[in-house]
C-alpha positions as CSV (number, residue, x, y, z in Angstrom):
1,M,52.7,-50.9,-5.3
2,D,52.4,-49.0,-8.6
3,E,55.3,-48.4,-10.9
4,V,55.7,-44.7,-10.0
5,L,56.3,-45.6,-6.3
6,K,58.7,-48.3,-7.3
7,D,60.6,-45.8,-9.5
8,L,60.8,-43.2,-6.8
9,I,62.1,-45.7,-4.2
10,K,64.6,-47.0,-6.7
11,A,65.8,-43.4,-7.3
12,G,66.4,-43.1,-3.6
13,D,63.5,-40.7,-2.9
14,E,61.6,-42.5,-0.2
15,A,60.1,-39.1,1.0
16,A,58.5,-38.5,-2.4
17,A,57.3,-42.1,-2.6
18,A,55.7,-41.8,0.9
19,V,53.8,-38.7,-0.2
20,L,52.3,-40.5,-3.1
21,A,51.5,-43.6,-1.0
22,E,49.4,-41.7,1.5
23,P,45.8,-42.8,1.6
24,G,43.3,-40.3,0.3
25,L,45.9,-38.5,-1.8
26,H,44.6,-36.9,-4.9
27,R,45.7,-39.3,-7.6
28,P,45.3,-38.9,-11.4
29,R,42.4,-40.5,-13.3
30,R,43.7,-41.8,-16.5
31,P,43.5,-41.3,-19.5
32,T,41.8,-38.0,-18.8
33,W,44.4,-36.9,-16.2
34,T,41.9,-35.3,-13.9
35,C,42.0,-35.7,-10.2
36,A,40.1,-38.8,-9.0
37,D,38.9,-36.9,-5.9
38,D,37.9,-33.5,-7.0
39,G,37.8,-33.6,-10.9
40,E,40.4,-30.8,-11.4
41,D,43.2,-31.2,-14.0
42,W,45.9,-33.3,-12.4
43,P,48.0,-32.3,-10.4
44,C,45.1,-30.6,-8.7
45,S,45.5,-27.6,-6.4
46,R,45.1,-29.7,-3.2
47,L,47.9,-32.1,-4.3
48,R,50.1,-29.1,-5.3
49,A,49.6,-27.5,-1.9
50,H,50.3,-30.8,-0.1
51,L,53.5,-31.4,-2.1
52,L,54.8,-27.9,-1.5
53,T,54.5,-28.3,2.3
54,T,55.7,-31.9,2.5
55,T,58.3,-32.4,-0.2
56,D,61.4,-30.6,-1.5
57,R,61.8,-29.5,-5.1
58,R,63.7,-32.6,-6.1
59,G,61.0,-34.8,-4.7
60,I,58.3,-32.8,-6.5
61,D,60.3,-33.1,-9.8
62,L,60.5,-36.8,-9.3
63,V,56.8,-37.1,-8.6
64,M,55.8,-34.9,-11.6
65,G,58.4,-36.4,-13.9
66,A,57.1,-39.9,-13.2
67,H,53.7,-38.8,-14.6
68,A,54.5,-36.2,-17.2
69,H,55.6,-38.5,-20.0
70,N,52.5,-40.7,-19.7
71,A,50.2,-37.7,-19.5
72,A,51.8,-36.1,-22.6
73,S,51.3,-39.2,-24.7
74,E,47.8,-39.9,-23.4
75,L,46.5,-36.4,-23.8
76,G,48.5,-35.5,-26.9
77,L,50.0,-32.4,-25.3
78,P,52.9,-30.4,-26.7
79,S,56.0,-30.2,-24.4
80,S,55.2,-26.6,-23.5
81,A,51.8,-27.6,-22.1
82,V,53.3,-30.5,-20.2
83,H,55.9,-28.2,-18.6
84,Q,53.3,-25.7,-17.7
85,R,51.0,-28.3,-16.1
86,F,53.5,-30.5,-14.3
87,Y,56.5,-28.3,-13.5
88,S,56.0,-24.6,-13.7
89,W,53.7,-24.4,-10.6
90,H,56.6,-25.1,-8.2
91,R,59.7,-24.2,-10.1
92,Y,59.8,-20.4,-9.4
93,D,58.2,-20.3,-6.0
94,D,60.9,-18.4,-4.1
95,L,58.8,-18.3,-0.9
96,R,59.2,-22.0,-0.3
97,R,62.8,-22.5,-1.2
98,P,65.2,-23.1,1.7
99,P,68.2,-20.8,2.0
100,G,71.3,-22.0,0.3
101,G,69.5,-24.5,-2.0
102,P,70.7,-25.3,-5.5
103,W,68.2,-22.9,-7.1
């Protein structure tokens, strides 16, 4: 089990950990941070779509947060680019938010 999954389970987010543990999931290829399955920048569009339909916002934040720090240091990205790539794609998607959520 990799460190990201261990951290998610320790944080009490078994649902997010289960999403990452699924076989065939689009995982990052390091240190280039491209998808090992389709070559897109990671997180790729297929993984983002999968996470949006299977995981809540907190779980997505945990999954992305577990990778963002490493990607920033390995790619030499400024914090604004890290935010755009790892967080902004799901933060303001009003269509998927459940009613009454802490948004």
